[in-house]
C-alpha positions in Angstrom: 23.2 -22.2 16.6 21.3 -22.0 13.3 17.9 -20.7 12.6 16.1 -20.5 8.9 12.8 -19.2 8.2 10.8 -19.7 5.2 7.8 -17.7 4.7 5.2 -19.7 2.7 2.4 -17.0 3.5 1.5 -14.1 5.5 4.7 -12.5 4.9 3.6 -8.7 4.3 0.1 -9.4 3.8 -2.9 -11.1 6.0 -3.9 -14.5 4.8 -2.4 -17.9 4.3 -0.4 -18.2 7.3 2.5 -20.8 6.8 5.8 -20.3 8.3 8.4 -23.2 8.2 11.3 -22.5 10.9 14.6 -24.7 10.9 15.9 -24.6 14.5 19.1 -26.5 15.2 18.4 -29.1 12.2 14.8 -29.3 13.3 12.0 -28.1 11.0 8.5 -27.0 12.0 5.5 -25.9 10.0 3.9 -23.1 11.8 0.3 -22.8 10.4 -1.2 -24.2 7.4 -3.4 -21.5 6.2 -5.4 -20.6 2.9 -5.6 -16.9 1.3 -9.4 -16.1 1.0 -8.9 -13.6 -1.6 -7.8 -16.2 -4.6 -9.5 -18.8 -6.4 -6.2 -19.8 -8.2 -2.8 -21.3 -6.9 -2.1 -18.5 -4.7 -4.9 -20.1 -2.6 -2.5 -22.3 -0.9 1.2 -22.2 0.1 3.6 -23.3 -2.5 4.4 -26.4 -0.5 7.3 -27.3 -3.5 9.4 -24.8 -1.5 9.9 -27.2 1.2 10.7 -30.2 -0.7 11.1 -30.3 -4.6 10.7 -34.2 -4.6 7.5 -33.5 -2.2 8.9 -35.8 0.4 7.2 -33.9 3.1 7.6 -36.8 5.7 11.2 -36.4 5.6 11.4 -32.7 5.0 9.2 -31.7 8.0 9.5 -32.8 11.8 5.7 -31.4 12.8 3.2 -29.4 11.9 1.8 -27.0 14.3 -1.5 -25.4 13.8 -2.5 -22.3 16.0 -6.0 -22.0 15.8 -9.0 -22.9 13.8 -9.6 -19.9 11.2 -9.1 -20.6 7.6 -6.2 -18.5 7.1 -4.5 -20.5 9.4 -5.6 -24.0 9.0 -7.5 -23.9 5.5 -4.8 -25.5 3.6 -4.1 -28.7 6.1 -6.1 -31.1 4.4 -4.8 -30.5 0.8 -1.4 -30.8 2.7 -2.2 -34.1 4.3 -4.5 -35.9 2.0 -3.7 -34.5 -1.4 0.1 -33.7 -0.9 0.8 -36.7 1.2 2.3 -35.5 4.5 1.5 -38.1 7.1 3.9 -36.6 9.9 2.6 -35.2 13.3 0.4 -32.2 13.5 -0.3 -30.6 16.6 -3.1 -28.0 18.0 -5.2 -27.5 21.1 -8.1 -29.8 21.7 -10.7 -26.9 21.0 -8.9 -26.4 17.7 -9.1 -30.2 16.8 -12.9 -29.9 17.6 -13.6 -26.8 15.7 -11.4 -26.6 12.8 -13.3 -29.7 10.7 -16.3 -27.6 11.0 -15.1 -24.6 9.6 -13.3 -26.7 6.8 -16.5 -28.5 5.8 -18.4 -25.3 6.0 -15.7 -23.7 3.9 -15.9 -26.8 1.3 -19.5 -26.8 0.8 -19.0 -22.8 -0.1 -16.7 -23.6 -2.7 -18.1 -26.6 -4.1 -22.0 -26.9 -3.7 -22.6 -23.0 -3.8 -20.0 -21.8 -6.2 -19.3 -24.8 -8.1 -15.7 -24.5 -7.8 -13.3 -27.8 -8.5 -12.9 -29.6 -5.3 -9.4 -29.1 -3.8 -10.4 -31.7 -1.0 -13.5 -33.5 0.1 -15.7 -34.4 3.4 -13.4 -37.5 3.8 -10.1 -35.8 3.4 -11.1 -33.6 6.2 -11.9 -36.4 8.6 -8.7 -38.1 7.7 -6.6 -35.0 8.2 -8.0 -34.6 11.6 -7.3 -38.2 12.3 -3.6 -37.4 12.1 -3.9 -34.5 14.8 -2.5 -34.6 18.4 -4.1 -32.5 20.5 -2.2 -30.8 23.3 -3.3 -28.8 26.5 -2.3 -25.5 27.4 1.1 -24.9 29.4 1.6 -28.7 28.5 5.0 -29.4 27.2 5.5 -32.1 24.8 8.1 -33.8 23.8 7.7 -34.3 19.9 11.2 -36.2 19.7 14.6 -36.5 21.6 15.6 -33.2 21.1 12.3 -31.0 20.2 9.8 -30.1 22.8 7.0 -27.6 22.3 4.5 -25.9 24.7 1.4 -24.3 24.1 0.1 -20.9 25.7 -3.3 -19.1 25.8 -3.9 -16.5 22.8 -6.9 -15.0 23.9 -8.2 -14.9 19.9 -10.7 -17.3 19.7 -11.6 -20.5 21.4 -8.4 -22.8 21.3 -6.2 -20.2 20.1 -2.6 -20.6 21.3 0.8 -19.2 20.9 3.7 -22.0 20.6 6.9 -22.3 22.3 9.6 -24.5 20.5 12.9 -25.5 22.1 15.6 -27.5 20.5 18.8 -28.2 22.4 19.7 -24.6 23.7 17.5 -22.9 21.2 14.4 -21.6 21.7 11.6 -19.5 19.9 7.9 -18.4 20.0 5.4 -18.3 17.2 2.2 -16.1 18.2 -0.4 -16.8 15.6 -3.1 -14.3 16.2 -3.7 -12.8 19.7 -5.4 -10.5 21.8 -4.3 -8.7 24.9 -7.8 -7.3 25.5 -10.3 -9.4 27.2 -13.8 -9.7 26.0 -17.1 -11.2 26.9 -16.1 -14.6 26.2 -12.3 -14.6 26.4 -9.6 -13.7 28.6 -5.9 -11.7 27.4 -3.3 -13.6 26.3 -0.7 -15.2 28.6 2.7 -16.3 28.2 5.8 -16.9 30.6 8.6 -14.9 30.7 11.2 -16.8 28.0 14.8 -16.1 26.8 14.2 -16.6 23.1 16.2 -16.8 20.0 13.6 -15.8 17.8 10.0 -14.6 17.8 7.4 -14.6 15.1 4.2 -12.7 15.8 1.3 -11.5 14.0 1.1 -7.8 13.1 -2.4 -7.3 11.6 -3.2 -3.9 13.5 0.7 -3.0 14.2 0.4 0.3 12.3 -3.1 0.9 13.3 -4.2 3.1 15.9 -7.3 1.9 17.3 -10.3 3.5 19.6 -10.8 1.9 23.0 -12.4 -1.2 23.1 -15.5 0.2 24.8 -15.8 3.3 21.8 -15.9 0.6 19.3 -18.2 -1.2 20.8 -20.4 2.2 21.1 -20.2 3.0 17.8 -21.2 -0.6 16.5 -24.3 -0.7 18.6 -25.4 2.9 17.7 -24.8 1.9 13.9 -26.9 -1.1 14.2 -29.7 0.5 16.5 -30.0 3.5 14.1 -30.4 1.2 11.2 -33.2 -1.1 12.5 -35.1 1.9 14.1 -35.3 3.3 10.3 -36.5 0.0 9.0 -33.4 -1.3 7.7 -31.7 -4.7 7.8 -28.2 -5.1 9.2 -26.0 -7.7 7.9 -22.7 -8.8 10.0 -20.6 -11.3 7.8 -18.8 -13.6 10.1 -17.4 -17.0 10.3 -19.2 -19.4 12.2 -17.1 -19.4 15.1 -15.1 -16.7 16.9 -16.0 -13.1 16.8 -19.5 -14.0 15.8 -20.3 -15.2 20.0 -18.7 -12.1 21.1 -21.0 -9.8 19.2 -23.9 -12.0 19.9 -23.3 -11.7 23.3 -23.0 -7.7 23.1 -26.3 -7.7 20.9 -28.1 -9.6 23.1 -27.3 -7.4 26.4 -27.9 -4.1 24.4 -31.6 -5.8 23.1 -32.4 -6.6 26.4 -31.5 -2.9 27.8 -33.1 -0.8 25.3 -36.2 -3.6 25.1 -35.9 -3.9 21.7 -37.7 -6.6 19.7 -36.1 -6.4 16.4 -35.1 -10.3 15.6 -31.4 -11.1 15.2 -30.9 -14.1 13.2 -27.7 -16.7 13.0 -27.6 -18.4 9.6 -25.0 -21.1 10.8 -27.8 -23.0 12.7 -29.2 -25.8 11.5 -32.1 -25.8 9.1 -32.0 -21.6 8.8 -34.9 -20.4 7.0 -33.5 -18.7 4.1 -36.9 -16.9 3.3 -36.2 -14.8 6.3 -34.1 -12.4 4.5 -36.9 -11.3 2.3 -39.2 -10.9 5.1 -40.5 -7.2 5.6 -39.3 -5.2 8.4 -35.9 -4.7 10.2 -33.5 -7.5 11.6 -30.3 -8.6 12.2 -28.3 -11.3 10.4 -25.3 -13.1 11.1 -24.4 -14.8 8.0 -21.0 -16.9 6.7 -18.5 -16.9 5.8 -16.8 -13.6 6.9 -15.3 -11.1 4.7 -18.3 -11.6 2.3 -15.9 -14.4 0.5 -18.5 -16.3 -1.1 -21.7 -18.5 0.3 -24.6 -17.0 2.1 -23.0 -13.9 3.2 -22.5 -13.0 -0.5 -25.8 -14.0 -1.4 -27.5 -11.6 1.2 -25.2 -8.9 0.5 -26.4 -8.9 -3.0 -30.0 -8.6 -2.1 -29.7 -6.1 0.6 -26.7 -3.7 -0.7 -28.9 -1.7 -3.2 -31.2 -0.4 -0.5 -30.0 2.9 1.1 -32.0 1.8 4.7 -29.7 -1.1 5.1 -26.3 -1.6 6.9 -23.4 -3.8 6.2 -21.0 -3.9 9.2 -17.7 -5.7 9.0 -16.7 -7.1 12.4 -13.0 -7.9 11.6 -10.2 -7.7 9.0 -11.1 -8.6 5.5 -7.9 -9.7 3.3 -7.5 -8.3 -0.4 -9.8 -9.7 -3.2 -12.5 -10.2 -1.0 -16.0 -8.4 -1.1 -15.2 -7.2 2.3 -12.0 -5.5 1.9 -13.6 -3.6 -1.1 -16.3 -2.2 1.3 -13.0 -1.5 3.9 -11.2 0.6 1.4 -14.0 2.9 0.5 -17.6 3.7 -0.2 -17.8 2.0 -3.6 -21.0 2.6 -5.3 -20.5 -0.7 -7.6 -18.8 -3.9 -6.8 -17.8 -6.0 -9.8 -18.0 -9.9 -9.0 -16.9 -11.1 -12.3 -17.7 -10.3 -16.2 -21.2 -10.9 -15.9 -21.9 -9.6 -12.5 -22.0 -6.5 -10.7 -23.7 -5.1 -7.2 -25.0 -1.6 -6.6 -24.2 -0.5 -3.5 -26.1 2.1 -1.8 -26.4 0.6 1.7 -24.3 2.1 4.5 -21.3 0.2 5.7 -18.9 0.2 8.9 -16.0 -1.7 9.7 -15.1 -2.4 13.5 -11.7 -3.6 14.0 
């Protein structure tokens, strides 16, 4: 038995998940993510480490994507359509349906709003997704005569999966992100008892002692309620899918119980009226993208951050280099975006793990 791991991203950091595992002669890429905190060559994995000749079709037996978050799938269109990988790609049916929406949303943020050079096009995203083979949870799929894979429910976001791979007598599991605590729209992760030679697991909160889910929700609702009761505006930067749905359900239930009439807006809906962010009075706004890494959430942050009445609440981990991470790391009074732009930060901020 011979197993080798080539970590191209997410080794001792959060972001750009990409691990290439060689197991009994079969080479599998698990995830193909991008790093939200960089806008240079560090944004994508260094694919040349897989093959100096860039002959990726002969260097990899398959690519497996665990879920639709950009730090796990964001580099995939670049890898397939620009770098030229044409081999099999596996993900669950929901991930195949939702990944192109996330990729297109981020492409628009980079190119249409930030004016960056286009790394991949809408056509690239479409062509990339045509290469994807969807797999059901607990379906055992024979990739070739020697390699079989199976997806298990991860409980992280809709469609998220942990993947089991077996070659001959050697077996491994790559978890991606998973969650053992059920919430309002997802259950806890589930996997069979397995005999493994290798386990690769996420460890975002491995060293963090977290309050109970009930306590975290109570603090979140208290902070939001106090802000809007005082006439302030609440910005919740989220990606369009995933944590946003859970928090929407949580707030909707609370609003009904407390008979609150303060409007809640979701900027990812079609034809959202952006002038509403300047309307008088309190409101709650879910704005994309998460981490305040650009786009509309950054635009709103620039306008709302200077007011002490307002609140920015971060619903998940923010990678280094993003505005969200700077807010997580302390209580800055100024945030420098570039040599020409700095933001006065007088608003309240909170971080919900």
